[in-house]
N, C-alpha and C positions, 0 to 999 in steps of 0.2 A: 795249297796245291790243287790244280784242276784234276778232275777225275780221270781224264784221258792221260794225264801224266802219271797218276797213281797206278794206272794199269801196268805201267812199266817200272816205276820207281816205288817199290813196296818192300815188304820184309823178305821177299824172294829175289830181290834184284841182284844181290851180290852174295857169294858164299862167304860166311864169316871167317872161315879158316884159311881159305886160299885166295879170296878176292875174285874168284871165277865169276864171269858174267852170266853163267848158266847154272841153275841149281843142280847139285849132284844128285844122282839117283842112288839111293841107299838100298841095295838089294840084300838086305840082311833080315833074317827072321829073329835073331836074338843078339844081345849086346853084353859084352863083358861087364861084370860088376866088381869093382875093387873090394876085396875081402875086408879091408879095414874100415870101410864106411858103414855107419849105422843106418843110413837112409839110402834107399835105392836111387840110382841115377835117373835122369830124365827119360832115358830110353832103356827099356828092359826087354820088351818083346813087341814085335811089329803089329800084332793084333791090337795092342793097347795104344802104341804110339810109334810112329816112324818119322825120321827127320824130313824126308821129302814130302810125305803126306801132311805133316804138321805145317810146313811152309805154305802149302796150298790152303789149308784150313785157316791159317792166320790171314792170308791174302784175301780170301772171300769174306771173312768177318770184317776186315777193314773196309772193303768196298761196299758192303751192305750196311755198315754202321752197327754191327752187333758185337756182343762180348766174346763169342766163340763160334768157330765154324767146325763142321764135321764132313768128311769126305767118305762117300759110299761107293759100292761097286756098280751102282746104276741109279737112275732117277727113281725107279720103283723101289729099290732098297732104301733110298732116302725117305720116300713117302711111308713105307712100312715102318721104319724106325720111329718116325713122328707119331704114327698111329698107335704105337705101343704105349704112348702116354695115357691112353684111355682104357677103361675096364668094362667088363660086362655090365650092361645096364646104363652106361653113359650114352648121351645123345649128342650127335654132331650135326650141324647144318652145313650143307654143301651145295654147290651150284647144280641146277637141273641140267645144264649143258656141260657136264664134267668130262674131262679126258677119259677115254675108254678104259685105260689101264687102272686109273684110280677108281672108277666105277666098279670094276671087277673086284678089286681087293676089298672095297667097302661092302659089296654084296656078299662076299665070302665071310667077312667078319660079322656081318649081320646074321647070316645063316648059322654059322658055327659057334660064334663067341658071344652072341647076344648084344652086340653093339647096335644102337638105334640111330638111324640116319634119316634126315629130312632133306628133300631136294627142293631148293627154292630158286626163284628168279632173282639173281643177284643184281640185276639192273634196277630192281625196285627196293632199294634199301630202306625206304620209309616204312614199308610193310614187313620188313625182315623180323622185327621184334615179335610179330605174331607167331613166329615159329619157335620161339624160345619156351622151353619147358623147365620145370624144376630140376630135371636131371641133365639139362644141356651143359656141356663142358667146352664146346669149341665151335668156331665158325671157320670154314675152309673156303678160300676163294681162288679163282684163276682169273687174271685180268691182264691182257685180253684173254678171252676164253678160247678153247680149242674144240672145233675149228671155225666157229662162227664169229669170233673176234668181238664178243660182247664185252662191255666195259663195266667194272664194278667200282663204286666210290670207296676208295681205300680209307680215307679219313672217317667217313660215316660208319663203316663197318668196325674200324678200330675203336671209335667212340662208343658204339653199341656194345662191343666186347668189354670195354673197360667199365661201362655202367653195370653190366651183369656179371662181371668177374669171369669172363670167358677167355679161353686161349684163342687168339686169332692167328690163322696160318695162311700164307699166300704162296702160291706156286708162281714164281717169277721167271719161268723158263723163257717165255716169248720175248721178254724185255731185256733181261739180264740187269745187273746193277748199273751198267753204263746208261741205261735209259730210265730205270725206275727202281726206287728203293723203298719197299713197303715198311721196313722197320722205322724209317724216318717219318712215316705217316702214322706210327703208333702201333703197328702190328708186332706180334710177339715172336713169330717164327716165319722165316722165309726159306723156301726150298727151290732147287733147280734140278732139272736134268742137264747136267754139265756136258752131256753128249752133244748138246745142241750148240747154241751160240758161244758159250764159254770155251768149249773145246774147239769148235769152229771149223774142223777139217775132216769130219766124218771118219775119224780114225781112232776114236776112243769111246768107251761106254763108262759113264760116271754120274754120280749124284752128289749134291751138296746141300747141307742144311746150315742155317745160321740162326742162333738164338739171341734175343734181345736182352735177356736176364741171365744171371749166373744160376738161378734156381732151375730154369728150363734147360740150360746148358748141361747141368749136372745129370739131369734125367736122360737127355738125349745121348750124352756121353756114355752113360751106363748101358743104354740099349746098343750103341755101336760096339762096345767091347764085349758084352755078353752074347749078342747074336752074331757078331763077327762079320757083318757085311761090309768090310772095309775096302777102300780103294788101294790098288797095288802101287808101289813106288813108281814103276814105269808109267802107269796111267796117270798118276798124280803129276808127273813131269809133263806129260802131254797137255794136260789141262792148264798148267802154269804157262807153258809155251803159248797156248791158244789165247790166254787172257791178255798177253802182251799186245796182240794185234786186234783185240776186240773192238776198240774204238774205230780204227780205220776201216775194219770190215763192216761194222754196222752202219757207219756213215754212208759208205758206198751202197750197201745192200738196201737200206731203207730209201735211199734216193731212187734206186732202180725200182723198188716196190711201188712207190708213188706213181712213177711214170707208167708202169705196167698196169696198175689199177685204173688209171685214167684211160688207158687204151682199151682195156677189157670192157669197161662200162659203156664204151661207144660201139662195141662190136655187135653185129646182128646175131651172132651165135650165143651171146651171153645174156642170161636172164637177170642176174643180180651179182653184185660184187660186194664182198665184206672186207672192209679195210678201214681202220680208225683214222687214217690220214686223209680220207675224203670228207669234205665239209658236210656232206649229206648223211654221213654215218651218225646214228642217233647218240653215240657216245663220244663224238668228236671233241666237243668243248671240255667235257670232263677228263678225257684222256690227255688232252693238251695241257690241262691244269696240273695233272699228277705225274706226267711222264715227259721226258726230254726228247721224244720223237715217236713216230707212229710204229716203228719196228719194221721188220722185213718179211712178215708173214701175211698173206691175204688168202681169201677163199672166193671162189666164184661158182655160180650155178649155170650149167649148160642149158640151153633151150632144148625142147623135146626132140627136134629134128637131128640133133647131134648125139652120138654115143660116146661114153668115156673111152671105150676101147679105140675107136677110130681117131679121137683127138690125141690121146697120149701116144699112140703108135706113130703119129706123124712128127712128134717132137724130135728135134735134132740135137739141141744143146741141153735143154732141161732133161734131167733124168727122172724116171718114174720109179719111185721107191718110197719106203717108209722113212721116218725121221725128218729132221729139219735143222737149220742153223749152220749148214756147211757153206764153203765158199762157192760151191756149185748150186745152181737152181734145182730144187727138188719138187716134183709134183707128186702129190699123194691123193688117193681116193679113200677118204675117211670111212665110208660105208663098208669097205672090204679090207681096210688096213687098221688104222688107229682105233676104230669103233666097231670092228668086226665081231667082237665078243658080245655085243649087245643085240637084243632082238630088234626086229624091224620097227615095231611100234615105239620102243624106247628111242631108237635112233631118230625116227621122224619127230618125236616130241622135242628133241634137241635141235632140230633144224638140219640134221645130217641126212640129206636126201641122197638118192642114188645118182643124181646128176651133179652133186657137189664135188669140186676139186679144191684141194688146199695147195698153195704154192709158197714154198720157202724160197724167197728170191735171193739169188747169189750176187756175186760181184763181177759178173761178165760185162762186156760192153753192152750198154742198154739198147743200142740199135740192133744188135744181134738177137737179144731177147725179144724185142718187139717183133722182129721179123719171124722168129721161131714160133711165137704164139699165134701170130696172125695167119701164117700158112697152115698151122695145125688146126685152126678153127675154120679155115676157109677152103672151099673147093676151087676158088678162083686163084689166078696168079698173085704173087706177092705184090702188095701195094702198102707200104709202110711209111708213115710220116712220123718223124721224131716229135714226141710230145715233151715240151720243156717242163722241167719240174725242179723245185728247190726245196729242200727240207731244212727248215730253220729250227735250231735248238734254242728255246727260250731260257 
């Protein structure tokens, strides 16, 4: 069965009891236990297991190719749960251009709990082995990275991890399992902010984790139950609903993203465009080999004569906000949004300049989007030419 079909026809496709085409929302905190049974039933208390959440967890595990999935109250809750696998004195290797929220939690764990962290250029996997120490326990990657869309060789990192008995962890938020499946490349754990493309409608906050082995699944499951950062039944249903349309949304959004990236790189007000769907992107060939599409997120840097405030204030259709992955186009300013918790020097080292804007491209008519960005970047009347584009899935 093709993945686009599995997004719809999976364990959550039909309710086993009634045959309903929509998963029921079980708003129950506790479940009756027959007195005569010696073993507890499958569902006892919703912090440990809930029928609606379980269907979401089974669905994402199937899509990512793992043994078990776990649903959390946010992407950061999912990341925090994975980091509980490590102890004081353990060493983790992470990208130097890490998402701001992940950077903050690692900085906190380094300061208070004695976790050791090395920040490495994940595009240079040949030299990544130099970062490994006797106490190294894991390698954590984001590919494409946020917000400069750098590409990491998943197979190379997975192989390195296996050689040195390290846990390999991939944040797959930007791609989703529809476009990229790190576990199939040999990674041990994959995680998502399901708030983004999996939910897809900017109406839910959620995080997901999938483990490749039963040993890791047991540890993550213990963390989920003990710390209790679970996803509610209603929010689980919203993510399940979003997954059904993930394929058609991403097909349209990444087609739009390619057209917008091509237009932006030709505009006089743009200094640079970051998008792995452009042949000149340094990670273009690698990304094409390990993913089924370029995705729908791009970043671009304004030239000095333009200010972020004047550009975003002119936008008519794209909204100026945090987050990404919705049906609407969302423009963000990483320096004051996703990476605002970092000092200026650290942001600069990541390539997060004050002139950088990140765009999560939506599913609007492409002509409207091209017009919108052109007029926002230009002081001249609209002059927009449709730039043809086709996104092929190999």
